[in-house]
Structure formats: C-alpha cells, structure tokens
A tleap script that builds the chain and sets N, CA, C and O, in Angstrom:
source leaprc.protein.ff14SB
mol = sequence {
  NMET TRP ARG ILE PRO PRO GLU LEU ASP VAL
  LEU ILE LYS VAL LEU ASN ASP TYR CYS ALA
  ARG GLN HIE VAL ALA ASP GLU ASP GLU ARG
  GLU ARG ILE ALA VAL LYS VAL MET ALA LEU
  PHE GLY ARG GLY VAL SER ASP PRO VAL LEU
  LEU SER ALA GLU LEU GLU ARG GLY SER CVAL
}
set mol.1.N position { 151.196 114.338 34.441 }
set mol.1.CA position { 151.119 112.908 34.162 }
set mol.1.C position { 150.715 112.685 32.705 }
set mol.1.O position { 149.834 113.368 32.182 }
set mol.2.N position { 151.370 111.723 32.060 }
set mol.2.CA position { 151.104 111.396 30.672 }
set mol.2.C position { 149.831 110.566 30.570 }
set mol.2.O position { 149.619 109.642 31.356 }
set mol.3.N position { 148.983 110.901 29.594 }
set mol.3.CA position { 147.735 110.171 29.385 }
set mol.3.C position { 147.769 109.470 28.020 }
set mol.3.O position { 148.350 109.973 27.057 }
set mol.4.N position { 147.140 108.314 27.968 }
set mol.4.CA position { 147.039 107.584 26.708 }
set mol.4.C position { 146.076 108.343 25.791 }
set mol.4.O position { 144.968 108.677 26.209 }
set mol.5.N position { 146.481 108.618 24.553 }
set mol.5.CA position { 145.570 109.286 23.619 }
set mol.5.C position { 144.303 108.443 23.416 }
set mol.5.O position { 144.370 107.214 23.411 }
set mol.6.N position { 143.163 109.095 23.249 }
set mol.6.CA position { 141.901 108.352 23.099 }
set mol.6.C position { 141.932 107.331 21.961 }
set mol.6.O position { 141.345 106.254 22.075 }
set mol.7.N position { 142.613 107.666 20.868 }
set mol.7.CA position { 142.681 106.736 19.732 }
set mol.7.C position { 143.414 105.451 20.121 }
set mol.7.O position { 143.003 104.354 19.745 }
set mol.8.N position { 144.489 105.599 20.866 }
set mol.8.CA position { 145.243 104.422 21.308 }
set mol.8.C position { 144.411 103.597 22.283 }
set mol.8.O position { 144.461 102.367 22.267 }
set mol.9.N position { 143.663 104.266 23.112 }
set mol.9.CA position { 142.771 103.588 24.046 }
set mol.9.C position { 141.769 102.709 23.285 }
set mol.9.O position { 141.495 101.579 23.687 }
set mol.10.N position { 141.226 103.241 22.184 }
set mol.10.CA position { 140.273 102.489 21.354 }
set mol.10.C position { 140.953 101.268 20.751 }
set mol.10.O position { 140.393 100.172 20.776 }
set mol.11.N position { 142.158 101.446 20.207 }
set mol.11.CA position { 142.870 100.328 19.585 }
set mol.11.C position { 143.174 99.225 20.592 }
set mol.11.O position { 143.045 98.041 20.282 }
set mol.12.N position { 143.575 99.615 21.791 }
set mol.12.CA position { 143.866 98.635 22.842 }
set mol.12.C position { 142.607 97.862 23.214 }
set mol.12.O position { 142.647 96.641 23.372 }
set mol.13.N position { 141.487 98.574 23.353 }
set mol.13.CA position { 140.223 97.913 23.728 }
set mol.13.C position { 139.779 96.944 22.641 }
set mol.13.O position { 139.368 95.822 22.936 }
set mol.14.N position { 139.860 97.376 21.384 }
set mol.14.CA position { 139.467 96.501 20.269 }
set mol.14.C position { 140.337 95.250 20.259 }
set mol.14.O position { 139.829 94.138 20.109 }
set mol.15.N position { 141.639 95.427 20.417 }
set mol.15.CA position { 142.552 94.285 20.445 }
set mol.15.C position { 142.220 93.341 21.596 }
set mol.15.O position { 142.089 92.134 21.393 }
set mol.16.N position { 142.086 93.882 22.791 }
set mol.16.CA position { 141.801 93.045 23.959 }
set mol.16.C position { 140.470 92.329 23.843 }
set mol.16.O position { 140.368 91.148 24.178 }
set mol.17.N position { 139.442 93.034 23.370 }
set mol.17.CA position { 138.115 92.416 23.223 }
set mol.17.C position { 138.146 91.292 22.198 }
set mol.17.O position { 137.598 90.214 22.432 }
set mol.18.N position { 138.791 91.546 21.053 }
set mol.18.CA position { 138.878 90.532 20.009 }
set mol.18.C position { 139.616 89.292 20.523 }
set mol.18.O position { 139.159 88.163 20.344 }
set mol.19.N position { 140.753 89.522 21.156 }
set mol.19.CA position { 141.549 88.396 21.663 }
set mol.19.C position { 140.787 87.608 22.729 }
set mol.19.O position { 140.914 86.385 22.803 }
set mol.20.N position { 140.011 88.285 23.540 }
set mol.20.CA position { 139.208 87.590 24.548 }
set mol.20.C position { 138.125 86.738 23.880 }
set mol.20.O position { 137.902 85.592 24.270 }
set mol.21.N position { 137.455 87.305 22.872 }
set mol.21.CA position { 136.397 86.557 22.170 }
set mol.21.C position { 136.952 85.336 21.448 }
set mol.21.O position { 136.319 84.281 21.407 }
set mol.22.N position { 138.145 85.494 20.879 }
set mol.22.CA position { 138.757 84.421 20.099 }
set mol.22.C position { 139.681 83.527 20.929 }
set mol.22.O position { 140.295 82.602 20.395 }
set mol.23.N position { 139.779 83.797 22.213 }
set mol.23.CA position { 140.633 83.037 23.136 }
set mol.23.C position { 142.094 83.029 22.672 }
set mol.23.O position { 142.756 81.991 22.671 }
set mol.24.N position { 142.575 84.203 22.280 }
set mol.24.CA position { 143.964 84.354 21.844 }
set mol.24.C position { 144.808 84.731 23.052 }
set mol.24.O position { 144.609 85.786 23.654 }
set mol.25.N position { 145.739 83.874 23.399 }
set mol.25.CA position { 146.623 84.151 24.533 }
set mol.25.C position { 148.078 84.245 24.097 }
set mol.25.O position { 148.896 84.856 24.785 }
set mol.26.N position { 148.404 83.645 22.961 }
set mol.26.CA position { 149.776 83.636 22.454 }
set mol.26.C position { 150.212 85.062 22.107 }
set mol.26.O position { 149.523 85.758 21.361 }
set mol.27.N position { 151.344 85.489 22.642 }
set mol.27.CA position { 151.823 86.862 22.440 }
set mol.27.C position { 152.134 87.151 20.973 }
set mol.27.O position { 151.875 88.257 20.499 }
set mol.28.N position { 152.679 86.186 20.254 }
set mol.28.CA position { 152.976 86.399 18.839 }
set mol.28.C position { 151.682 86.614 18.045 }
set mol.28.O position { 151.624 87.471 17.163 }
set mol.29.N position { 150.663 85.845 18.360 }
set mol.29.CA position { 149.364 85.995 17.693 }
set mol.29.C position { 148.733 87.345 18.039 }
set mol.29.O position { 148.177 88.015 17.169 }
set mol.30.N position { 148.821 87.741 19.307 }
set mol.30.CA position { 148.294 89.054 19.716 }
set mol.30.C position { 149.012 90.180 18.967 }
set mol.30.O position { 148.391 91.163 18.561 }
set mol.31.N position { 150.317 90.023 18.791 }
set mol.31.CA position { 151.073 91.041 18.077 }
set mol.31.C position { 150.648 91.111 16.617 }
set mol.31.O position { 150.530 92.201 16.057 }
set mol.32.N position { 150.419 89.963 15.999 }
set mol.32.CA position { 149.961 89.916 14.609 }
set mol.32.C position { 148.607 90.614 14.467 }
set mol.32.O position { 148.378 91.350 13.507 }
set mol.33.N position { 147.719 90.378 15.423 }
set mol.33.CA position { 146.397 91.014 15.408 }
set mol.33.C position { 146.528 92.513 15.659 }
set mol.33.O position { 145.819 93.309 15.045 }
set mol.34.N position { 147.428 92.901 16.556 }
set mol.34.CA position { 147.653 94.325 16.834 }
set mol.34.C position { 148.120 95.048 15.574 }
set mol.34.O position { 147.709 96.179 15.315 }
set mol.35.N position { 148.975 94.399 14.794 }
set mol.35.CA position { 149.443 94.995 13.540 }
set mol.35.C position { 148.263 95.190 12.591 }
set mol.35.O position { 148.185 96.210 11.905 }
set mol.36.N position { 147.338 94.217 12.544 }
set mol.36.CA position { 146.136 94.353 11.712 }
set mol.36.C position { 145.293 95.539 12.169 }
set mol.36.O position { 144.812 96.321 11.349 }
set mol.37.N position { 145.119 95.665 13.483 }
set mol.37.CA position { 144.323 96.773 14.017 }
set mol.37.C position { 144.960 98.106 13.624 }
set mol.37.O position { 144.264 99.028 13.200 }
set mol.38.N position { 146.267 98.204 13.765 }
set mol.38.CA position { 146.954 99.452 13.412 }
set mol.38.C position { 146.870 99.735 11.918 }
set mol.38.O position { 146.737 100.890 11.513 }
set mol.39.N position { 146.946 98.686 11.090 }
set mol.39.CA position { 146.834 98.869 9.645 }
set mol.39.C position { 145.440 99.380 9.276 }
set mol.39.O position { 145.305 100.282 8.449 }
set mol.40.N position { 144.422 98.811 9.881 }
set mol.40.CA position { 143.056 99.278 9.645 }
set mol.40.C position { 142.912 100.739 10.063 }
set mol.40.O position { 142.335 101.547 9.337 }
set mol.41.N position { 143.433 101.062 11.218 }
set mol.41.CA position { 143.375 102.435 11.719 }
set mol.41.C position { 144.114 103.370 10.756 }
set mol.41.O position { 143.656 104.478 10.477 }
set mol.42.N position { 145.243 102.914 10.263 }
set mol.42.CA position { 146.013 103.712 9.314 }
set mol.42.C position { 145.283 103.958 8.010 }
set mol.42.O position { 145.565 104.930 7.310 }
set mol.43.N position { 144.345 103.082 7.682 }
set mol.43.CA position { 143.525 103.250 6.472 }
set mol.43.C position { 142.267 104.052 6.746 }
set mol.43.O position { 141.418 104.212 5.869 }
set mol.44.N position { 142.150 104.562 7.983 }
set mol.44.CA position { 141.017 105.429 8.291 }
set mol.44.C position { 139.887 104.783 9.057 }
set mol.44.O position { 138.887 105.442 9.342 }
set mol.45.N position { 140.015 103.510 9.399 }
set mol.45.CA position { 138.973 102.836 10.180 }
set mol.45.C position { 139.266 103.118 11.646 }
set mol.45.O position { 140.199 102.557 12.220 }
set mol.46.N position { 138.453 104.002 12.257 }
set mol.46.CA position { 138.715 104.379 13.641 }
set mol.46.C position { 137.563 104.057 14.587 }
set mol.46.O position { 137.718 104.126 15.807 }
set mol.47.N position { 136.420 103.708 14.030 }
set mol.47.CA position { 135.270 103.357 14.864 }
set mol.47.C position { 135.481 101.966 15.440 }
set mol.47.O position { 135.768 101.031 14.693 }
set mol.48.N position { 135.343 101.807 16.770 }
set mol.48.CA position { 135.589 100.497 17.384 }
set mol.48.C position { 134.711 99.377 16.821 }
set mol.48.O position { 135.169 98.242 16.687 }
set mol.49.N position { 133.476 99.682 16.498 }
set mol.49.CA position { 132.575 98.658 15.951 }
set mol.49.C position { 133.064 98.208 14.577 }
set mol.49.O position { 133.066 97.016 14.271 }
set mol.50.N position { 133.478 99.167 13.756 }
set mol.50.CA position { 133.987 98.828 12.423 }
set mol.50.C position { 135.322 98.095 12.505 }
set mol.50.O position { 135.559 97.155 11.747 }
set mol.51.N position { 136.188 98.514 13.412 }
set mol.51.CA position { 137.458 97.814 13.598 }
set mol.51.C position { 137.210 96.359 13.978 }
set mol.51.O position { 137.826 95.452 13.418 }
set mol.52.N position { 136.312 96.140 14.924 }
set mol.52.CA position { 135.989 94.776 15.360 }
set mol.52.C position { 135.405 93.955 14.219 }
set mol.52.O position { 135.763 92.792 14.030 }
set mol.53.N position { 134.503 94.569 13.461 }
set mol.53.CA position { 133.872 93.860 12.334 }
set mol.53.C position { 134.909 93.476 11.286 }
set mol.53.O position { 134.855 92.375 10.738 }
set mol.54.N position { 135.853 94.370 11.001 }
set mol.54.CA position { 136.910 94.060 10.037 }
set mol.54.C position { 137.801 92.926 10.537 }
set mol.54.O position { 138.205 92.065 9.755 }
set mol.55.N position { 138.106 92.920 11.817 }
set mol.55.CA position { 138.902 91.821 12.371 }
set mol.55.C position { 138.157 90.501 12.242 }
set mol.55.O position { 138.743 89.484 11.871 }
set mol.56.N position { 136.877 90.519 12.546 }
set mol.56.CA position { 136.059 89.296 12.453 }
set mol.56.C position { 136.012 88.779 11.014 }
set mol.56.O position { 135.976 87.569 10.788 }
set mol.57.N position { 136.014 89.684 10.054 }
set mol.57.CA position { 135.973 89.294 8.646 }
set mol.57.C position { 137.340 88.849 8.140 }
set mol.57.O position { 137.450 88.278 7.055 }
set mol.58.N position { 138.370 89.108 8.918 }
set mol.58.CA position { 139.711 88.726 8.511 }
set mol.58.C position { 140.343 89.728 7.571 }
set mol.58.O position { 141.244 89.380 6.808 }
set mol.59.N position { 139.884 90.967 7.615 }
set mol.59.CA position { 140.422 92.015 6.731 }
set mol.59.C position { 141.881 92.301 7.067 }
set mol.59.O position { 142.377 91.979 8.146 }
set mol.60.N position { 142.533 92.909 6.111 }
set mol.60.CA position { 143.911 93.411 6.155 }
set mol.60.C position { 144.790 92.559 5.301 }
set mol.60.O position { 145.991 92.814 5.202 }
savepdb mol mol.pdb
quit
C-alpha cells in the first residue's frame, strides 16, 4: 500500500489548519494558499510552525 510521505502530510495539515482558521472554503483560494505553502517548502521552510507563521504574515 502506498503511503503519503511525511513531508506531504505536514504540508496538507498546514494548509488545512490555515484554511480552517481563516474560514477559507473557496477551492481557488485554497489552491492559491497551497501554492504558497509549496513555495515556502521549496525555499527550505519545512517546520509546520514556521510554515504557519509565514502564511499568517502573508509571505511568498
């Protein structure tokens, strides 16, 4: 059985938590935020707390 890599699991949790806190339900908006999360991760930000903090600050 295929398992989700731990890094992807972190990105999904950060995205879902952020969207829940900000009451984001629109799929286009969620996708835009997901792209931000992936961009941050691509720049080396992998800690969930730091990812969340960067999203809150509006980074990317």
